[in-house]
C-alpha positions in Angstrom: 0.1 -0.1 0.0 3.0 2.3 1.1 4.8 1.5 -2.1 1.5 2.3 -4.2 0.9 5.6 -2.8 4.6 6.6 -3.0 4.6 5.9 -6.7 1.5 7.5 -7.3 2.9 10.7 -5.7 5.9 10.5 -7.8 3.7 10.4 -11.1 2.3 13.3 -9.8 5.0 15.2 -9.0 6.5 14.3 -12.3 3.3 15.7 -14.2 3.5 19.1 -12.7 5.0 21.8 -15.0 8.4 22.8 -14.1 7.0 26.7 -14.1 4.5 25.8 -11.7 6.6 24.1 -9.4 9.2 26.6 -9.5 6.4 29.3 -8.1 5.1 26.9 -5.6 8.6 26.2 -4.4 9.2 29.8 -3.7 6.7 29.9 -1.1 8.1 27.6 0.7 10.7 27.9 3.8 14.2 25.9 3.4 13.6 23.0 5.7 10.3 22.6 3.2 12.7 22.7 0.5 14.8 20.5 1.7 12.0 17.6 2.1 10.9 18.4 -1.4 14.1 17.6 -2.7 13.6 14.2 -1.4 10.5 13.5 -3.1 11.7 12.6 -6.4 14.5 12.8 -8.3 12.7 15.7 -10.9 12.3 17.8 -7.7 15.9 16.9 -6.9 17.3 17.9 -10.1 15.0 21.2 -10.0 16.1 22.2 -6.4 19.8 21.4 -7.1 19.5 24.3 -9.7 21.0 27.1 -7.6 19.8 29.5 -10.6 16.6 28.8 -11.5 13.2 30.9 -10.2 12.8 29.0 -7.0 16.1 30.6 -5.5 15.7 33.7 -7.5 12.2 34.7 -5.8 13.5 33.7 -2.6 16.5 36.1 -2.9 14.3 38.9 -4.1 12.1 38.2 -1.1 14.8 38.0 1.8 17.7 40.1 0.0 17.9 43.7 0.2 17.9 45.2 -3.4 21.1 47.1 -2.7 23.2 43.7 -1.9 21.6 42.0 -4.8 23.1 44.6 -7.3 26.1 45.6 -5.8 29.5 43.6 -6.4 29.4 42.6 -2.5 28.2 39.1 -3.4 30.2 38.8 -6.4 32.4 35.7 -5.1 28.7 33.9 -4.8 27.5 34.0 -8.4 24.1 31.8 -7.7 20.9 33.0 -6.1 21.2 30.0 -4.0 24.5 30.9 -2.7 23.3 34.5 -2.3 20.6 33.3 0.0 23.2 30.6 1.9 25.4 33.8 2.2 22.4 36.2 4.0 21.5 33.1 6.2 25.0 33.0 7.5 25.6 37.1 7.6 26.5 39.1 10.8 23.7 38.7 13.3 22.1 42.0 14.3 21.1 40.2 17.8 24.9 38.9 18.2 26.8 42.4 18.7 28.1 45.2 20.6 25.6 47.6 21.2 28.1 50.1 19.4 27.3 48.3 16.1 24.7 47.9 13.8 24.1 45.9 10.5 23.1 47.9 7.6 20.2 47.2 5.6 22.2 45.5 3.1 22.3 42.4 5.7 25.9 41.8 5.1 27.9 44.8 6.3 28.0 46.0 10.0 28.8 49.8 11.2 30.9 50.7 14.1 29.4 53.7 15.8 31.9 56.4 16.6 31.9 55.7 20.5 35.1 56.6 22.5 36.8 54.2 24.4 35.4 51.3 23.4 36.0 47.9 21.3 32.9 46.1 19.8 32.6 43.1 18.0 29.8 41.1 16.3 29.4 37.0 15.1 27.5 35.6 12.2 24.2 34.5 12.5 25.2 30.5 12.0 28.2 28.6 13.8 30.2 25.4 13.1 31.1 22.4 14.6 31.8 20.1 11.9 32.9 20.1 8.0 34.8 22.7 6.4 33.9 26.2 5.5 35.1 29.6 4.2 34.0 33.0 4.4 35.1 36.5 3.1 35.8 39.6 4.9 35.9 42.7 3.5 37.1 45.8 5.9 35.7 48.7 4.2 36.7 51.6 6.3 40.0 52.5 8.0 41.5 49.6 10.6 42.4 51.9 13.3 44.7 51.0 15.8 43.1 47.5 16.1 41.4 45.3 14.0 41.2 41.7 14.2 39.2 38.7 12.4 38.8 35.3 13.3 36.3 33.3 15.1 34.9 32.9 18.5 32.6 30.9 20.6 29.2 32.3 22.3 31.2 32.9 25.5 33.7 35.5 24.0 32.5 39.1 25.1 31.3 41.8 22.4 32.5 44.8 23.9 35.0 46.1 26.5 36.5 49.2 27.5 39.4 51.0 25.8 41.0 50.2 22.4 42.4 46.3 22.5 42.1 43.2 20.4 38.9 42.2 21.9 38.7 38.9 19.8 41.7 36.7 20.9 41.8 38.2 24.3 40.3 35.0 26.1 40.2 31.6 25.7 37.1 31.6 23.5 38.4 33.6 20.6 41.0 33.4 18.0 42.0 36.4 16.0 44.5 37.9 13.2 44.8 41.6 13.8 45.4 42.9 10.6 47.2 46.1 12.0 50.2 44.2 12.9 49.9 41.0 11.8 50.0 39.2 15.1 47.8 36.0 16.0 46.0 36.5 19.1 44.5 33.9 21.6 43.6 33.8 25.1 44.9 37.5 25.6 48.5 36.6 23.9 50.2 37.0 20.8 50.9 33.7 19.0 53.5 35.0 16.9 53.4 37.2 13.4 51.4 36.0 10.5 51.7 35.1 7.8 55.1 33.6 7.8 56.0 34.1 4.2 58.3 36.3 2.2 56.7 39.6 1.3 53.8 39.3 3.9 50.7 41.4 2.6 50.6 44.7 4.6 47.5 46.5 5.5 49.1 50.1 5.7 47.8 53.6 4.5 49.2 56.3 2.7 52.0 58.7 4.2 49.8 61.6 3.6 49.2 63.3 7.2 46.0 62.6 9.1 43.2 64.8 7.4 42.7 66.6 11.0 45.8 68.9 9.7 43.9 70.1 6.8 41.6 72.3 9.0 44.4 73.5 11.4 47.5 75.6 11.6 49.8 72.8 13.2 52.8 72.9 11.5 55.4 70.7 13.9 54.0 67.4 14.8 57.1 66.9 16.7 55.7 69.4 19.7 52.8 67.6 20.0 52.5 65.0 22.9 51.9 61.3 22.2 49.5 59.4 24.3 46.8 56.4 23.2 43.8 57.4 21.3 41.0 55.8 18.9 41.7 57.6 15.9 37.9 58.0 15.2 37.7 60.6 17.9 40.2 63.0 16.4 38.3 64.8 13.9 36.6 65.9 17.4 39.7 67.4 18.8 40.6 71.0 18.7 44.6 71.4 17.6 45.8 72.6 20.8 48.6 70.7 22.5 46.3 70.8 25.7 43.3 68.9 24.0 45.4 66.4 22.6 47.3 65.5 25.3 43.5 64.7 26.6 42.5 62.9 23.9 45.0 61.3 21.7 47.9 61.4 19.7 48.0 63.1 16.2 50.0 61.0 13.8 51.0 60.5 10.1 48.6 58.2 8.0 51.6 56.0 7.4 51.2 55.3 11.3 47.4 55.0 11.0 46.9 51.7 9.3 43.9 52.1 6.9 42.2 49.1 4.7 41.5 49.3 1.1 38.4 46.8 0.9 40.5 43.8 0.2 38.9 40.4 0.6 40.2 38.4 3.1 39.1 34.5 2.7 38.7 32.9 6.4 38.6 29.0 5.9 37.7 27.2 9.3 38.2 23.2 9.2 36.4 21.7 12.1 37.1 18.3 11.0 41.1 19.1 11.1 40.4 21.8 14.0 42.4 24.5 12.2 41.8 28.2 10.9 43.6 29.7 8.2 43.4 32.7 5.8 44.0 33.4 2.2 44.5 36.7 0.6 44.3 37.5 -3.5 43.9 33.8 -4.1 47.1 33.0 -2.1 46.9 30.5 0.8 48.4 32.2 3.8 49.3 29.1 6.0 47.5 27.6 8.9 47.1 30.1 11.4 45.5 28.0 14.6 45.6 24.5 15.1 43.9 22.5 17.9 40.6 24.3 18.1 38.1 22.8 20.4 35.3 20.5 19.7 32.9 23.7 20.3 30.4 26.0 17.8 32.5 28.6 16.2 31.2 31.6 14.9 32.5 33.9 12.5 34.0 37.1 14.5 35.3 40.5 13.9 36.4 43.0 16.2 37.1 46.8 15.5 37.8 50.1 17.4 37.6 52.8 14.7 34.3 55.1 14.5 32.1 54.6 11.3 34.3 51.7 9.9 32.1 49.2 8.1 33.1 45.4 7.9 31.1 42.8 5.4 31.1 39.0 5.9 30.0 36.9 3.0 29.6 33.0 3.4 31.1 30.8 0.5 30.1 27.4 1.4 32.8 24.6 1.7 36.6 25.8 0.5 37.6 24.7 -3.2 41.1 22.3 -2.5 43.8 23.5 -4.7 
């Protein structure tokens, strides 16, 4: 009886026109679509086509038009891959109070709050398999800018300007400013260990603050710690700068240029690696714990923006 019923369902499913199925499937949630893919070979083949109208309509309903039309998702060309990236993007409910997720759904914005380091995590963590995602730092790095992974136990905000990601035993990070690997509050050494290692440094022009003030000698200004995002709010007097921060040339103030840095988490081998410009930079961390690990980032620079695009399993070679 069950075999006959199953055969009838399969025959009925095979008779439905593809365009009708695509419209029906476009209204189902992901769990139901997975179940539909198990009904028969035709439905499986249809749902395995990552660029058909099923996934296109899902993208139109879920993703912001800004994200679909921009170059942000250029690394995920199919509609299904774009939708997958959206479900893995930054979590608006799992970030510092000084961070918000922009309407495109993929980019976080850090508000210019003084004496604060702020972090964010992705919506989905990983405990099994191999996963890759891209981080695009679309604003200045500031004094500290860390990308990596963290568990749910890792803090999302702290006082001061520190490498928050990597400051405890629940997070692992790469500080793009000084190229140090960080975990449990300690530097794990320089990274990458390659000749001509990539540098994320800005131009040699002086800080734009100088353009508005008649300050001719940097040598007379006292040097104290400061978040660079605070500088535009400072009057150019030695007394004010002593209270708020240091004015430095941009050659000493790192800034990003929108480069895509690929993060590769291998939960089977318990390793974390990075890739830049399609060059594998080597394994950064080994011996990761058997815990759910989330894509993470921490930043100090005011108004900086960081995007994250999930790519899926990394391609070998």
